[in-house]
N, C-alpha and C positions, 0 to 999 in steps of 0.2 A: 570254438566257443560251444557250450555247455548248453543243451534247448533249455533247459531251468531257466537258466538268467538271460537266455535272450530276449525277452520283453525288457529288462533293468538295463541293458546296455546298447539295446537297438534305438532309433529315434523312434519316438511314440508322442502322445499327447501331451508329455510334462517337459519332454527335451527341447519343445521350443524355447529360445530365449525370451525373456523377459526381465525388465528389470525391477527390482524391490530394493529395499534397503541392506541387504546383505551379499547383494549379486556383486561387490568389489571385493570379499570377503575371501580368502584362501581357501576355508573351508568348504566351500558350496560347491569351486573347482573340482573338488577333490571326492573320493569313493567314500561311498558310507554304507555301513553295515548296522542297522539298529535289534538288539535282542531282548525280548520283552521275556524276563523268566517269569513265570505264573500266567502266560499267555491266556490259559484256558479261564481265568476267575473273572470274577465280576468286575473288581477295579480297572482290569485289563480289556474288557470288553465294552465297559460303560463309558471308561475314561481317556486309558493310555491310546487305543487306535483310533477312536474320533477323535483325538487331539491331534494325531497322527497327520490323519486325514484332513485335517484344517489346512496345516501345514505345507503339504502336497498340493492340495487344490490350491493355495497362494503362492507356489512358486518357493517355497520357504525351506525347502528341502533339495538336497543333489538331486540332479535329473535322473541318476544313476542309482536312487536309494534301491535297497534290499530290505526286508523285515522279517527276521526270525523270531518266532514264538518256543518257547521251550517250557515245557511242563510236563508232569508224569502222565498226562490221559494220554493214553493212545490212540490218537487220531491220523489223519491224512492231511496234507494240503490243502485238500481239496474241502474235507469236513471242516476244517479250522477256516476256512472261508466262509461256509455258508453258516457257522456261527456266526461270526463278524457281522455280514449284511447285515440284518436286522437293526443293528446297532451304529449302522452307517446311513442306512437309505434316507434320502431327502435332506443329508448334508453336504451335498455336491452333486452337481450334476450325473447323470448312472454312466456316462462311459468313463468319467474321471473316479468311479468308485471301482468298477470293472478294472480300468489299469492301475489303482490302486492295488485293490486286491490281488491281482497278478503277480504283485512284486513280495505278497506276505506268504513264508513259507512256516514250517512247522519242524521241531525237532522233540521228538519224546526223550524221557528218560526213567531210569526207574527211580532215582532221587532226584534232587537238586545237587548232590555231590558226586553223580555219577561221571567219573573222569570220562568212561570210554563213550557215554553221548556228547558230553560235551568236546571229545577231540572228533567226535563223527561232523558235528556241527561247524567247528575249526575248520575242517578239510571242506567242507560247502563253501563258507565264507571265502577262504585263499583262492577254490575254483571261482568263484563271482570274482574275485579282486583281479586273478589273471586273465579271464576274459574281458575284464575291462581295460585292463593293460594292453590288450595285444589289440580290440577294437578300435580304442581309443587314446592309446596311449597314455592314459592316467595311471603313474605309478605309486600313488600314495592313496592310502585308504586308511578311514577313520573307522573307531566301534564303539557304540554307545549299547549300555546295559541298562534296562529299566526293571529295577527290582519290584513286581508287583508280590511282594511274598511275605510272611510272616515273619517278625525279627528272628525265631529261633531255628530259621534255616539259613540266615545270612552268612555265617562263617563257612558253611560247607562248599555253599555257592561260589562265595568270595575264593576259598582255595580251588576251586575246578577252575574257575576262569582264569585267575592268576597262573594255573598250572596249564591248562589247555587252549585259551580262547583268545589270548591279548594279541594288539594289530603289532605287526612286527615293524613297521614304517611309518605309521601314525600315531592319534591319539587314541587312549582308552580309559573313557569314562563313564562312573557309576551315578544312577539317579536312584536313591534309595527314600522309602515311603516310612512314615509313622507307625506305628508307636514306635519313639525313642526311649522306651523305658519306660516303668511307672514310678521311680525314683530315682536320688541320685546313684545307688549302687549300681541298679541295671542300667541305666543310662552308661554309665563307666563300661558296663559289659558288651553291650550291643558295640560302644565304639570301637572297642579293640578287635572284636570278631571281625569286621571289614578294615580297621588299622593297620593289623598285622598283614596284609596283602595288599593296602593303598594307601597312598598318601592323601593329605589332605587337597590337594588340588585335584586329584582325579574325582573325590568323592563329593557329590551333590544332593543335600538333604532337603529334600521337598517337603516344605509347607505350601499347599496351595494358595491360602490367603495372601499368601507375598505376591502373587502372578495377577491378583485382584485389580482392575484399572484404578479405581481411586487409592488403594493402598498405592501403586506404584506413581501415582502421580503426588502423592505426598510430599516428596523432597522438592519437586517442581513449584508445589504449591506455596511451601513453607520459604524456600530458599531464592525462588524469583521473583515473591510478591514485597514490599519495603514496608506495607504494611500489616502484614501479617506476623513475618519475623520480631516485628518491632513489638507485636504485643504477647507474644506467645513464651510470656515467664511469669514469675510469682506475682509482680506486681498489677495485672491486666487479668489471670484467670482464675477464677472462683475453685473450677474442679472440671477435669476430664474423666468422661464416659466410654468405655468402650463395651456394647452391649450386642450379645447375640441369643437370638430366640428362636425356637422353630414349634410348629403346632402341632406336633407328631412326638409319640413318644419313641422308645427303641423297637416297637415294631417288628419282634423276633430277633433281637440281635442282644437281647436283654443279656445273656452269656456273657458275650464277649464285654457289653457296656458295664456291668457288675463288677468287673476286673478295675476299672479306670476309675468313673465317674464324671461328672461334669467337669470338675477343675483339672484334670488331667487331659480330658478327652479334647476343651477346648481352652479354658482361660489360660493353664502352665504353656500353650505353645502357642495357636493361633493368636488370642489377641494378645497375649503377653507380646510376642513378635510384632504386631501393628504397633502397640502403643510405643517399640522401641525408634521406628521410626518416626512417629508421631513428635516424640519429645527429646530424641537424640540431639546432639550438639552438630552442628556443620561440618562435616570432612570437607578436607582441600580441595578434593574432588569429586563430582557426581554423576560424572559420565565417562566413558571410555576403558581401556585395558585393566587401570590401573587402579578404579574406583571401586572396586569390590571391595578389596580388603580393607579401605580406608572408609568404607561405610560400617562393615561389620566390627574393623576398632571401635567406632564410635558406639554402634549397640551396644557391644561387650562394657564398653566403660559407664554406659545408662545404668546398664544391669549391674556392675558392680556398686553404684551409688545407693541401690536398694537393699533393705534392711529384710531377713526373713519374715516371713506373714507368720504372723500371732493367732491364738487362736480366737481373742477378741475382737480379728477384724475380719472376720467369716461368718457368713448367714448361709445356712444350707435349707434347702428345701427337697420333697421328694413327692410328686405325683400320686394320687392317688388310686391302685390298683398297678401299679410298677412291679410289684413280685409276683402279680399275675401271668405276668408272662413264663409261660412253660419252660423257656432256654436257661430262669434263674433258678437256679439250686436252693440257694440262701433267703427262705421266706421271711427271715429277718432283717433281712439284708437293712444299711443304714447308708448304703448307697446313695449320694447328692444326684439329683436329675436337676435342681438349681440350685445356684450359688449367687451369692456376691462378697466379693472380697476387697477391701482397701488398702492400698501401699501408697508410699511415699519415694520419692525419688529426692534423695540428701543431697542435691548439689546446687550451686548459686540461682540457678535460674529456676528450678520446681521446688526449693524448701517450702514444707509446709501445705502444696498444692494436693489434695486429696487425687490420688487416681484410683477411681472404682471398676474393676470388671465385673460384668454380668449377663451370665449364661444360663441358658435354661430349656429344659424340652417339654412337649406337649404343652404347650402356653397359647396364647392368643391370636399371634400372627408368627409370620416370616419375617425376623428381619434380622440384620448385621450392620452396624454403625458406629462411629466414632463422634463424639459430642463433646465441645469445649463449650462450656458456659462462662460468659468474659463479669467480669465483677459488676457491683452496680454502678450506674455513673454519678456521681458525686452529686450530692445536693438533689439531685432529680426531682424527690417529692418536694421538697420546700419551694422549686422553682416552679413546679405546675399545680400548685395550689393543693398540696397533701395527696394527689394523685400517686398510687403506686407505678412506678412507672417498669415495664417490663427486663430483665437482661437481656444482652444480646450474646445469641448463640452459636456456632458455626457448628453446622450439622453435616456430615459425610457418611451418605450413606452405601453401605457396598452392595448389600442385595436386600430385596427385587430393585431392580431399577435403578442403576447408578444415578447417584445426582447429589449435586452440594448445595445447600441454601445457607445465606447467614440470616438467622433472625434480628430484622435491626427496626427500630420504632421510626412511626411516621405521623404527623398528622393525622387526627379523624377525617373521615370526608366529609364536606359541607360548612356547617357552620360552628362545630365544635373545634375547640383546639387539644382535646386530650389528646396524650400519644399513644396510639393502638402500635401492636407487634405484626409486620409484615415481614415479606422475604425478598431476598436477593438471591435467584435461584438460577443454576443449570442443570439441565435435567439430560444427561447423555444420550439416550434413545432420541429424544424429539430435537436436540441442537444437533446432533452428528451425525444420526442414522437413519434420522426419520425419511430423507428424500435418496438413499441410497442403498444398492444392493449387499452393501458390506456391513457388519455385524461387528458389535464389540468381540475381539479374540477372546475364548475363554484362557481361564487361569493355567489351564496343565499345557496349552499350547504357548503362550509365552514363558513359561519354565523348561521346556523343553527346548526351546528356539535359544533361551538363555545358554543351555549347557553346551549347546553346538559351536554357538559363538565363543564359549570360555568366560562367561559373564557369572561372576561369583557373587554378586550384591543381595540377590533375591535368595538366597541359600544359606542353611543355618549351617554356623560353623562349630567345631565342636567345642571351642571353649564358651561359647556363647549356651550351648545346651546343657554345660555343667553347671555354670552360673544361674541358669532359670531352675534348675532341679534344686540348687541350693537353698534358692528363694523359696520354693513352696515344698521341699520334702520335708523339713520339721513338722508341718502343720498338718501335711496328708498323712505322717504316721501317727500324730497324736488323734485325728480324728478316726482312722482305724483300731487304733489301740484301746482307747477310750470309748468307742461305740457312741460317739457322738449321734444322738437322734434330730434327724432333719425332720423341720416343719411340714407338714403334709398340706398341700394344695388341690384344688380341682382342675381335670384335664379343662383345657382351653382358657384356664382363666388368665390373669397377670402374673401369677405366682402366689406365695404364702401372703396370707394377711399384714405380718407382721413384717412384711420385707419394706413396701415403701417405708415405713416408720426409721428401721435401720438403715436406708439409704440415703434419707434427707438426714438423720443425724449424722452420717458420717461423712457426706459428700457437703453440706449446706447449701444444698441446691434448691433452687427457689423456682417452682413451676409456675406456669402462666396458661390456668384453665382457660382464658377468655379466647386463647389462639388454638384455631383446627387447620392442621396441614392433612389434608388427605388426598397424595400422590399430586402435591402442587395444587390443589385447587382450594380456595378459601370458601366456606362455606357461609350462604349468606340468604336471607330471607328476602325477596322482592314486595314490592305492592303489589295488589290489583292490577294496576294500570300496565305494569310492566309485560302481564301476561297475556299471551296472543287468543283471541277467542275462540277461534277455527281448531285450533289443536295442533295444527302442522307442525310447531316447532316439537311440541311436546312427544310426537311422532317419531320424529326424527330423531330425538333425543333417546325415545325406549328402543327404540331399531337398534342405536349404535351398541346397547349392551346387552340386549333379547338373545336367548338362545331357544329357538322352536317357540318365538312367540311370547316368551316368559322371561322374567328376570327373577334374582334373589336379590340380599339384601346388597350386596354391595354393587351390583347394576343397579338397583333403585336409588341408591346414593348417587352413584355416577350419572345418572338419567336426570334426577331432580337437578341436580348443578348444572348439567350442559342446558339446562331448559331455565336455566334463570332460579330456580327454587333453592333452599339448602337449607341446612341445619345448623343450629349451634353446637351441638354434641352430637358424639356417634349415639348415647341414650337416647336422645331425641328421634335420632332417625331412625332405632329398632323399635321405641315404642307405637310411631308410625305405621312401620312397616305390618309390624304384628296385627294391628286396627287392620288393616287394609287384606290381610292375608289370612281370610275368615277363616278356610280350610285347615290353616297351619301346616302345609306342606315345602314352605320356605320358598314360594314362587306366587307372582303375581303377574295376570296379563295387563294388556294395553288398558283394557277400559277401566279396571279398576283403579291404576295409577291416572289416568287420565281424570278420574272423579275425584280423585283425591285431589290434584294439584288443581283440579277447576274451583274446589270448592275450599283452598287452603287459604 
């Protein structure tokens, strides 16, 4: 046995048997070498290695796993481990992290297609596999290759792996990161680069949105709940919205982003993939080895029912100062950082129902969600004396804080019988993880485990990619060629001023401005009698949100709600906070908080 792999094949902290949901599967009992191509890059350090640690810590990798990094940087095994350690600290117990790092090795190459270096890596892995056979009698070993590299080196990397580094007696699977092109032709080119070396069953094109808890929950929610499936059609649904918002801009990545824009970066892949799962017909199998292809067949069928997007269904925006990013060379760029797009699915279930995609950068909040607004209840206004009755909505928040809530109407508490909107809600953190040391697995961990298990449902098939680009390529080319100018909007706003009008006209959505949802708390204003005069409750509420004895606007709202106070709108809360915050530094102390609520 070689010294290099002794810790991987000997009994150590992770070889103790522990029953998990994959314990009975054959691959977990075999050898496994994981190769991360592009190991010195940000994606590998920030996502891939931490996700592998999560699986390792959860006994979801073979106990004898080894992990090799491959890149062009000339570093040693120990230098790689030191680079990784800051990204792993705190994500597991220190002894587990050290055990994990002891299995991480490194192979440098002059290029990603350097055959000699890939041959050297293959020799190292074969030595590990031979040691495993001698020490434990394990004679079958698998290999997983993670491509954390740009598409322009896919071909040379794939050729080198196929030539020098495939498993001799187990599976060899490739995880490939986006982007998968910027239009139909470039997508076909990328598919060919790897397709000439590997068949479709060996390629797993990863879209991390398909690994999110709420997305993976979609098929269970839709097809195991009688009420939901019966109402999911054109007879009950007014519109479907898929939204992505983030509060920061390109942050020095403008040169890359300017080549793609928000439609290519978010809508054409992440949101479109989520929409497919939300709207597709039910496959005849949803779990097990055969389900992957059946699910992907239904996604393709749905995409085939969609017509290419036209320019009249597109609204574009760009935040002020976008081209100030030094990495953007074209200072007249029309690259959209905000977009709303309407599509239709031309099948019996969804004909005529607007599907709205909305995505933007440098907006007022971080949010990704699916929202289904149902049609108005028949004759509701007549039944309730002319009062406008809010529509029901099903909202599934992907981030931050996974949750599902159904906006439903109830009677106004007290003597009034006017319908008001409330919600039936499940918050994952409080419902499932509040009293547990475990947490919701990250998307990359879920997806890597799916690859090891040979489950393809959460990965994008080549025909899906081609059809998705067929839908979006014509309008993307038109935007580029005609230099369509986006609407300018302020950083930190909800988007361009004209966006709301476009959205309402295209969707038929009716907003209920009387409803406020703040992380599950319905804000209300209480009577003076409900306040405790000694301030004890106020102090507890304040301390819950305080940092160094002070709270910001979000803490102010949370503390007010927790102490029985509240606000009708965010604007009212902002006005109140600005009144208290005399020095304008964005923070207030307990005395200021108490004096405000004591006189409110």
